[in-house]
MINU-513851 format. One record per residue: residue in one letter; x, z, y of N, C-alpha, C, O in turn. Coordinates in pm, whole numbers, padded with zeros to 5 digits, always signed. Atoms other than C-alpha are relative to their C-alpha. Example, Ala and Ser with C-alpha at 12.3 -4.5 7.8 and 13.67 -1.06 7.14 Angstrom:
BEGIN
a+00089+00000-00119+01230+00780-00450+00090+00000+00120+00194+00066+00118;s-00082-00006-00119+01367+00714-00106-00077+00073+00109-00026+00090+00220;
END
This chain:
BEGIN
x-00113-00106+00002+09878+06475+08938+00168-00066-00035+00175-00176-00090;x-00113+00016+00017+10257+06450+08915+00076+00143-00112+00052+00253-00162;x-00087-00123+00133+10481+06654+08678+00150+00059+00072+00225-00011+00140;x-00117-00061-00141+10768+06899+08862+00064+00062-00141-00017+00115-00216;x-00105-00115+00068+11045+07073+08623+00078+00090+00118+00135+00063+00224;x-00003-00104-00058+11099+07384+08726+00093+00091-00102+00085+00074-00224;x-00091-00064+00070+11370+07634+08611-00020+00113+00101+00025+00091+00214;x+00043-00077-00100+11237+07959+08786+00047+00143-00020-00005+00246+00022;x-00084-00145-00053+11483+08229+08741+00142+00014-00031+00193+00064-00131;x-00134+00050-00093+11799+08155+08877+00076+00114+00067+00038+00140+00181;x-00061-00054-00104+12079+08426+08980+00131-00034+00038+00213-00106-00019;x-00116+00108-00079+12335+08361+09228+00108+00132-00010+00087+00240-00065;x-00130-00081-00010+12663+08542+09281-00033+00162+00046+00046+00253+00022;x+00014-00077-00058+12486+08800+09456-00058+00108-00110-00061+00227-00078;x+00006-00091+00106+12383+08964+09128+00128+00009-00050+00210-00083-00046;x-00125-00062+00070+12662+09190+08941+00039-00088-00120+00148-00110-00172;x-00050+00043+00126+12619+09015+08668-00043-00173-00016-00087-00225-00119;x-00011+00124+00017+12619+08639+08783+00134-00009+00059+00199+00055+00143;x-00165+00022-00054+12941+08476+08798+00042-00044+00179-00045-00101+00246;x-00052+00040-00082+13149+08419+09111-00030-00150+00049-00011-00174+00168;x-00035+00114-00006+13093+08020+09057-00171-00024+00080-00190-00126+00146;x+00149+00023-00023+12677+08064+09147-00003+00018+00184-00090+00078+00246;x+00054+00011-00142+12725+08012+09524-00116-00093+00003-00124-00186-00078;x+00082+00118-00033+12418+07828+09669+00025-00133+00017-00075-00203+00029;x+00050+00137-00057+12543+07480+09747+00028-00029-00145+00012-00143-00188;x-00065+00035+00146+12684+07529+09368-00105-00026-00092-00098-00105-00185;x+00146-00007+00060+12314+07599+09254-00073-00086+00025-00132-00131-00073;x+00070+00118-00056+12142+07339+09454+00084-00161-00040+00034-00273-00039;x-00037+00137+00031+12391+07079+09352-00005-00033-00185-00021-00137-00249;x+00028+00015+00182+12378+07151+08950-00197-00045-00007-00248-00138-00070;x+00179-00015-00033+11958+07187+09032+00023-00186-00014+00029-00248-00120;x-00024+00114-00013+12013+06834+09163+00012-00056-00143-00080-00080-00222;x+00001+00068+00122+12189+06690+08879-00052+00045-00117+00001+00004-00220;x+00099-00043+00119+11959+06845+08636-00137-00035-00016-00212-00023-00113;x+00150+00090-00001+11650+06666+08755-00112+00116+00038-00232+00099+00016;x+00062-00109-00026+11526+07005+08877-00083+00003+00138-00029+00004+00249;x+00063+00018-00112+11212+06992+09097-00041+00141+00107-00094+00153+00217;x+00044-00149-00069+11187+07377+09170+00042+00075-00097+00025+00070-00219;x-00071-00121+00031+11378+07674+09139-00015+00138+00073-00048+00172+00187;x+00091-00171-00087+11318+08066+09155+00164+00040+00001+00253+00006-00077;x-00134-00043-00001+11619+08252+09298-00060+00177-00048-00130+00271-00008;x+00014-00178+00076+11577+08590+09133+00148+00110-00012+00197+00134-00123;x-00130-00102-00012+11878+08826+09184-00072+00135+00011-00179+00169+00061;x+00078-00151+00034+11838+09184+09088-00028+00094+00113+00060+00148+00180;x+00043-00076-00114+11624+09373+09336+00086-00054+00143+00140+00035+00208;x-00016+00010-00153+11737+09200+09671+00003-00166-00042+00031-00242-00135;x+00052+00178-00082+11646+08857+09830+00059-00095+00095+00034-00207+00141;x-00102+00023-00092+11921+08856+10028+00090-00131+00013+00159-00174+00105;x-00097+00159+00005+12081+08523+09919-00116-00127+00018-00089-00239+00062;x+00083+00130+00076+11755+08309+09818+00002-00052+00197+00069-00142+00248;x+00015+00069-00189+11705+08222+10228+00120-00128+00023+00097-00227+00092;x-00118+00130-00024+12052+07984+10216-00072-00084-00105-00129-00189-00074;x+00061+00057+00089+11923+07894+09883-00090-00142+00035-00061-00260+00017;x+00111+00055-00062+11601+07763+10037+00046-00130+00065+00035-00250+00039;x-00048+00136-00070+11765+07586+10291+00032-00088+00005-00008-00179+00078;x-00115+00114+00050+12032+07387+10133-00117-00075-00102-00096-00196-00089;x+00097+00020+00067+11698+07313+09863-00032-00160+00073-00001-00276+00047;x+00082+00083-00144+11516+07134+10170+00091-00122-00007+00035-00227-00037;x-00027+00079-00018+11790+06928+10207+00036-00122-00119+00059-00241-00100;x+00002+00085+00142+11821+06791+09830-00115-00022-00070-00121-00065-00185;x+00166+00019+00042+11448+06779+09787-00044+00059-00089-00136+00021-00162;x+00029-00101+00097+11456+07073+09592-00106+00120+00055-00098+00153+00174;x+00097-00135-00091+11164+07386+09658+00069+00047-00045+00132-00011-00133;x-00054-00102+00054+11319+07680+09597-00100+00149+00026-00121+00178+00144;x+00063-00087-00003+11104+07995+09533+00108+00111+00026+00210+00126-00042;x-00069-00135-00022+11244+08317+09689-00068+00156-00054-00187+00189-00048;x+00129-00056-00025+11186+08628+09595+00138+00084-00128+00251+00038-00140;x-00098-00011+00107+11379+08826+09296-00071+00115-00168-00177+00171-00196;x+00045-00080+00067+11407+09002+08991+00001+00174-00009+00093+00255-00019;x+00010-00170+00009+11268+09358+08978+00003+00075-00137-00062+00058-00240;x+00033-00079+00136+11363+09623+08751-00112+00101+00074-00098+00142+00189;x+00082-00114-00045+11053+09873+08779+00015+00118-00053+00070+00112-00163;x-00040-00126+00082+11069+10266+08695+00028-00001-00139+00124+00048-00197;x+00021-00036+00163+10978+10237+08344+00135-00125-00027+00162-00151-00145;x-00140+00037+00071+11335+10001+08359-00080-00159-00099-00045-00192-00213;x+00033+00107+00095+11083+09644+08275+00003-00124+00127-00059-00124+00234;x-00056+00088-00106+11214+09353+08466-00119-00088+00029-00213-00077-00050;x+00128+00035-00072+10951+09128+08688+00051-00100+00131+00093-00070+00243;x-00040+00119-00054+11022+08799+08818-00124+00038+00202-00246+00048+00209;x+00133+00001-00156+10822+08841+09240+00082-00109+00074+00202-00100+00100;x-00007+00027-00129+10824+08594+09476-00077-00023+00121-00199-00016+00108;x+00090+00042-00135+10699+08505+09838+00007-00139+00068+00109-00207+00071;x-00078+00120-00093+10662+08210+10057+00012+00046+00147+00117+00020+00206;x-00068-00065-00098+10650+08381+10361+00065+00095+00075+00066+00216+00052;x-00107-00148+00002+10903+08535+10569-00009+00125+00033+00068+00217+00006;x+00057-00158-00026+10707+08816+10708-00013+00120-00131+00002+00242-00143;x+00012-00061+00164+10647+08890+10336+00177+00017-00076+00229+00122-00113;x-00161-00034+00100+11025+08846+10157+00025+00091+00105+00027+00206+00059;x-00085-00114-00059+11163+09047+10490-00120+00124-00031-00037+00201-00080;x+00075-00129+00018+10899+09341+10436+00010+00000-00168-00015+00114-00209;x-00025-00050+00119+10959+09308+10053+00161+00075-00029+00178+00170-00106;x-00064-00003+00029+11322+09298+10099-00018+00171+00030-00056+00241-00064;x+00102-00118-00045+11238+09662+10335-00040+00101-00091-00034+00217-00052;x+00066-00080+00089+11092+09816+10037+00149+00017-00145+00226+00103-00187;x-00152-00033+00085+11366+09758+09789+00124+00046+00081+00217+00114+00038;x-00121-00092-00085+11604+09868+10025-00021+00172-00004+00054+00266-00031;x+00054-00190+00023+11402+10220+10037-00056+00057-00131-00100+00170-00153;x+00068-00070+00143+11295+10218+09666+00156+00011-00099+00138+00069-00206;x-00111+00047+00090+11658+10151+09493+00065+00133+00055+00051+00195+00160;x-00070-00135-00054+11892+10445+09456+00141-00041+00033+00219-00133+00009;x-00167+00022-00090+12194+10505+09653+00091-00002-00175+00097+00112-00221;x-00130+00005+00116+12447+10446+09318+00076-00105+00081+00037-00213+00126;x-00092+00121-00023+12748+10287+09428+00086-00087-00099+00173-00060-00182;x-00092+00120+00123+12859+09953+09251+00144+00048-00010+00209+00088+00087;x-00108+00036+00011+13164+09955+09084+00024-00154-00048+00000-00194-00162;x-00020+00109+00017+13270+09595+09144+00141-00037-00177+00169-00146-00226;x-00083-00004+00130+13535+09671+08803-00061-00017-00128-00035-00103-00213;x+00093-00005+00064+13290+09760+08607-00121-00032-00020-00187+00004-00118;x+00128+00023+00064+12975+09586+08678+00010-00193+00084-00063-00287+00051;x+00006+00113-00059+13088+09277+08925-00025+00022+00134-00058+00128+00187;x+00034-00015-00189+13049+09192+09305-00095-00029+00015-00149-00091-00077;x+00177+00004-00083+12728+09175+09480+00045-00036+00166+00071+00041+00258;x-00057+00029-00122+12826+08954+09760-00082-00083+00076-00161-00124-00009;x+00062+00101-00089+12653+08726+10018+00064-00086+00062+00144-00045+00146;x-00076+00174-00062+12782+08354+10128-00071-00079+00093-00186-00120+00077;x+00068+00106-00071+12722+08148+10395+00058-00163-00104+00133-00188-00199;x+00014+00157+00056+12674+07753+10329+00175-00026+00004+00182-00146+00034;x-00180+00018-00029+13139+07749+10351-00020+00107-00107+00057+00185-00050;x+00002-00107+00124+13088+08016+10038+00108+00122+00053+00184+00195-00010;x-00079-00157-00059+13244+08283+10297-00056+00115+00010-00143+00127+00096;x+00064-00116+00026+13154+08619+10204-00068+00042+00136+00001-00003+00228;x+00036-00042-00072+12974+08751+10445-00117+00133+00050-00182+00164+00150;x+00110-00148+00062+12764+09069+10333+00041+00070-00126+00043-00017-00213;x-00009+00007+00123+12853+09268+10024-00100+00126-00012-00129+00192+00087;x+00129-00109+00036+12578+09529+09859+00050+00080-00075+00076+00060-00194;x-00090-00073+00063+12746+09836+09815-00032+00055-00126+00041+00080-00222;x+00039-00030+00125+12457+09946+09597-00041-00002-00124-00156-00045-00126;x+00051+00072+00081+12410+09902+09270-00118-00073-00089-00189+00004-00155;x+00111+00098-00063+12159+09616+09237-00104+00018-00161-00227+00009-00163;x+00051-00005+00088+12092+09667+08866-00087+00119-00046-00159+00115-00146;x+00100-00058+00067+11921+09961+08844-00149+00042+00062-00204-00001+00163;x+00187+00022-00080+11535+10088+08883-00007+00047+00100+00058+00143+00142;x+00044-00040-00149+11377+10094+09203-00155+00102-00071-00207+00114-00182;x+00065-00171+00018+11134+10420+09247-00184-00094-00035-00272-00033-00096;x+00148+00061+00012+10789+10175+09232+00005-00052-00182+00089-00121-00239;x+00046+00069+00123+10594+10134+08858-00039-00123-00004-00043-00192+00098;x+00056+00138+00034+10472+09837+08723-00086-00003+00080-00071-00039+00197;x+00099+00003-00087+10157+09879+08828+00002-00020+00140-00064-00112+00190;x-00029+00002-00139+10266+09944+09185+00058-00092+00069+00018-00134+00177;x-00051+00117-00046+10509+09685+09221-00094-00105-00022-00080-00200+00055;x+00071+00105+00014+10228+09461+09080-00116-00007+00131-00150-00120+00167;x+00089-00043-00078+09980+09581+09339+00052-00047+00145-00027-00102+00222;x-00024+00017-00140+10198+09540+09663+00061-00176+00005+00097-00253+00094;x-00087+00150+00010+10335+09210+09549-00124-00115+00054-00119-00189+00152;x+00111+00039-00024+09945+09078+09487-00064+00025+00193-00134-00053+00258;x+00058-00028-00095+09876+09257+09816+00030-00085+00144-00037-00127+00238;x-00072+00111-00087+10148+09061+09998+00047-00153-00020+00143-00225+00003;x-00040+00200+00013+10074+08704+09892+00082-00012-00095+00094-00135-00091;x-00099+00060+00120+10324+08665+09592-00027+00009-00064-00128+00078-00080;x-00005+00014+00174+10368+08598+09249+00051+00060-00033+00152+00094+00029;x-00045-00164+00079+10422+08893+08983-00009-00104-00111-00095-00188-00135;x-00028+00077+00166+10544+08740+08652+00095+00139-00110+00188+00202-00061;x-00104-00103+00028+10716+08997+08432+00062-00068-00093+00005-00115-00191;x-00098+00045+00133+11027+08872+08237+00040+00026-00106+00057+00145-00128;x-00047+00051+00116+11142+08757+07916-00056+00149-00058-00015+00265-00062;x+00094-00152+00064+10870+08981+07749+00037+00009-00158-00013+00102-00222;x-00049+00035+00143+11027+08880+07395+00118+00112-00025+00127+00172-00133;x-00153-00032-00031+11380+09045+07501-00070+00193-00090-00176+00255-00097;x+00025-00168+00086+11438+09425+07276+00059+00090+00142+00121+00193+00115;x-00101-00047-00080+11582+09531+07632-00106-00046+00114-00158-00157+00116;x+00059+00029-00146+11393+09555+07983-00106-00109-00009-00130-00179+00089;x+00137+00054-00037+11085+09376+07895-00108+00110-00023-00088+00226-00060;x+00068-00117-00001+10750+09524+07914-00059+00047-00220-00078+00164-00255;x-00029-00003+00114+10715+09532+07544+00115+00126-00078+00086+00225-00146;x-00045-00090+00041+11016+09693+07468+00031+00126+00086+00106+00213+00042;x+00007-00170-00033+10970+09999+07736-00152+00037-00026-00201+00149-00011;x+00171-00046+00009+10588+09980+07665-00045+00052-00096-00111+00156-00105;x+00057+00099+00180+10525+09857+07304-00072-00060-00011-00103-00095-00124;x+00109+00069-00056+10275+09682+07462-00058-00052+00083+00004-00039+00188;x+00011+00094-00130+10066+09450+07693-00116+00052+00054-00223+00058-00006;x+00117-00102-00030+09864+09657+07933-00116-00092-00038-00084-00211-00054;x+00100+00051-00024+09513+09549+07901-00047-00063+00150-00085-00179+00162;x+00040+00016-00174+09433+09549+08316+00134-00090+00061+00117-00119+00179;x-00099+00022-00048+09810+09382+08360-00024-00136+00152-00055-00236+00088;x+00072+00089-00117+09715+09137+08700+00139-00107-00011+00176-00148+00099;x-00141+00097-00037+10045+08902+08650-00045-00139+00006-00134-00182-00068;x+00031+00144-00006+10027+08549+08749+00058-00116-00155+00054-00236-00179;x-00099+00107+00130+10226+08434+08401+00085+00133-00046+00111+00236+00018;x-00080-00068+00052+10435+08585+08134+00133-00091-00014+00153-00209-00042;x-00147+00088+00072+10785+08501+08074+00049+00022-00102+00079+00138-00132;x-00074-00021+00091+10936+08413+07780+00152-00021-00021+00194-00136-00008;x-00180+00063-00007+11345+08416+07738-00020-00165-00097-00110-00215-00164;x-00051+00120+00043+11505+08096+07637+00036-00005-00164+00042-00100-00242;x-00019-00023+00159+11578+08238+07301-00112-00021-00107-00081-00055-00221;x+00116+00010+00060+11221+08227+07170-00097-00154+00033-00026-00255+00043;x+00008+00078-00033+10930+07968+07255-00137+00094+00072-00164+00213+00057;x+00125-00012-00057+10612+07987+07451-00119-00038-00130-00223+00025-00151;x+00145-00005+00078+10388+07860+07183+00048+00104-00135-00040+00166-00195;x-00038-00105+00182+10560+08076+06842-00041+00128+00099-00115+00218+00059;x+00004-00194-00081+10550+08396+07106-00170+00002+00005-00202+00119+00026;x+00175+00071-00036+10142+08282+07141-00072+00060-00116-00165+00139-00132;x+00053-00031+00172+10109+08292+06769+00021+00168-00038-00068+00250-00058;x-00011-00165-00020+10279+08644+06747-00095+00098+00003-00141+00175-00081;x+00056-00129-00064+10098+08840+07008-00103-00143+00049-00073-00249+00104;x+00112+00077-00008+09772+08667+07024-00083+00076+00162-00159+00033+00248;x+00090-00064-00154+09665+08930+07314+00061-00077+00151+00035-00060+00270;x-00041+00050-00154+09864+08711+07540-00078-00119+00029-00030-00207+00101;x+00126+00152-00012+09562+08431+07538-00020+00098+00125-00011+00220+00142;x+00090+00002-00115+09424+08427+07850+00122+00031+00150+00086+00057+00265;x-00159+00000-00036+09817+08447+07997+00078-00158+00022+00125-00222-00073;x-00120+00129+00067+10016+08113+08096+00128+00050-00072+00182+00154-00037;x-00196-00018+00045+10370+08134+07915+00093-00081+00075+00071-00202+00086;x-00074+00113+00005+10664+08006+08050+00165+00041+00000+00229+00142+00028;x-00162-00071+00035+11014+08023+07982+00103-00062+00103+00069-00145+00187;x-00113-00002-00145+11337+08004+08217+00135+00000-00047+00162+00064-00148;x-00152-00015+00098+11725+07946+08143+00034+00183+00041+00119+00240-00028;x-00103-00063-00019+11779+08282+08329+00136-00010+00030+00219+00054-00035;x-00162+00004+00008+12115+08174+08465+00025+00084+00064-00036+00127+00162;x-00105-00051-00123+12406+08365+08570+00107-00114+00022+00180-00095+00119;x-00068+00054-00018+12605+08078+08536-00008-00161+00011-00101-00216-00050;x+00078+00125-00050+12598+07724+08661-00057-00092-00155-00166-00145-00177;x+00013+00128+00110+12634+07513+08322-00128+00026-00038-00204-00062-00077;x+00172-00011+00088+12292+07723+08207-00115-00066+00093-00204-00129+00035;x+00113+00062-00082+12062+07604+08486-00061-00092-00035+00000-00198-00026;x+00056+00087+00022+11811+07418+08378+00020-00051-00153-00009-00170-00160;x-00012+00026+00077+11883+07398+08019-00125+00042-00096-00136+00010-00214;x+00139-00020+00050+11537+07529+07941-00075-00034+00110+00002-00067+00201;x+00073+00042-00125+11249+07444+08218-00119-00036-00064-00140-00060-00183;x+00167-00009+00005+10875+07417+08262-00039-00099+00072+00009-00127+00182;x+00054+00122-00061+10663+07115+08320-00125+00043+00051-00213+00106-00008;x+00121-00103-00099+10422+07209+08614-00092-00178+00034-00042-00284+00069;x+00093+00095-00051+10120+06965+08676-00051+00018+00111-00156+00082+00112;x+00085-00062-00153+10036+06999+09058-00003-00166+00065+00008-00266-00006;x+00028+00092-00104+09992+06742+09341+00114-00008+00110+00148-00087+00198;x-00119-00039-00144+10262+06875+09552+00093+00114-00079+00068+00156-00192;x-00029-00081+00029+10510+07115+09535+00009+00119+00115+00100+00086+00190;x+00028-00091-00054+10449+07416+09735-00086+00138-00059-00154+00139-00161;x+00037-00082+00030+10349+07750+09737-00112+00026-00100-00091+00056-00217;x+00110-00004+00051+10003+07766+09641-00024-00068-00123-00081-00023-00222;x+00041+00039+00114+10025+07466+09432+00106+00054-00154+00077+00038-00273;x-00060-00103+00100+10291+07676+09227-00106+00097-00069-00112+00085-00192;x+00051-00063+00017+10046+07933+09202-00160-00052-00079-00210+00008-00174;x+00121+00086+00088+09722+07706+09082+00070-00016-00094+00005+00022-00192;x-00045+00064+00166+09951+07586+08787+00039+00114-00061+00017+00126-00182;x+00066-00131+00085+09981+07922+08703-00106+00043-00056-00107+00083-00173;x+00121-00034+00061+09660+07997+08658-00082-00071-00057-00172-00031-00131;x+00073+00114+00113+09537+07662+08527-00112-00003+00106-00229+00013+00072;x+00104+00049-00085+09349+07593+08824-00025-00150+00077+00067-00203+00138;x-00015+00118-00052+09200+07262+08941+00102-00080-00045+00198-00095+00031;x-00038+00063+00054+09341+07038+08688+00158+00093+00001+00183+00116-00117;x-00091-00023+00007+09680+07200+08753+00067+00101-00132+00009+00203-00170;x-00019-00055+00123+09861+07321+08456+00142-00007-00063+00159-00118-00114;x-00131-00045+00061+10246+07444+08318-00030-00062-00166-00134-00073-00230;x+00010+00043+00151+10334+07307+07970+00166-00008+00024+00241-00041-00068;
END
């Protein structure tokens, strides 16, 4: 087994809260400088910038998980990732179909643009991406796993947009591949305070919206290689793989 450093919660400039400096090229450059082996692209309710980050990451030896940070109907944030292009495309269609048609105001919320490798703007998202989609937590989880994805409720220790803040408890039947604790806490301490999380792998990520924070916290994945299935097995603690 080898140890791979991973930061699975990074926003690009497509997220309205992401700085315009968060272009795919700069994200990969920073990740390489921070000695990250794996990153997750998780823009709010969209996957449209993740393919280019994957392409640029391959050139630098960085494995890129492609997905989104989805806001469920209950306003719970969840990290969702897919490996197959078809699954990722169907997921983007699902997001397009379930995101409310509320127009973004860039002066208030920030720009929502997709750029190419040379940082030229090629698409502008007109709908505000930070709204809740029409799917519930359970409906989202079921769709993700039916399409062979990874499902991770985000920053569960936060007082806003987390399972605990929105529901007040951790559902007993939650089929999550892991649970994310924000960088303001620690998985070990959170586990002590919340023994109901026993049985889930706890991870922590930077939730970066600007380049300087990429990789400031990370996870060590013990795996045989950087593939989607290896990551899934590590999150599940299967066949000697693990995350710490």
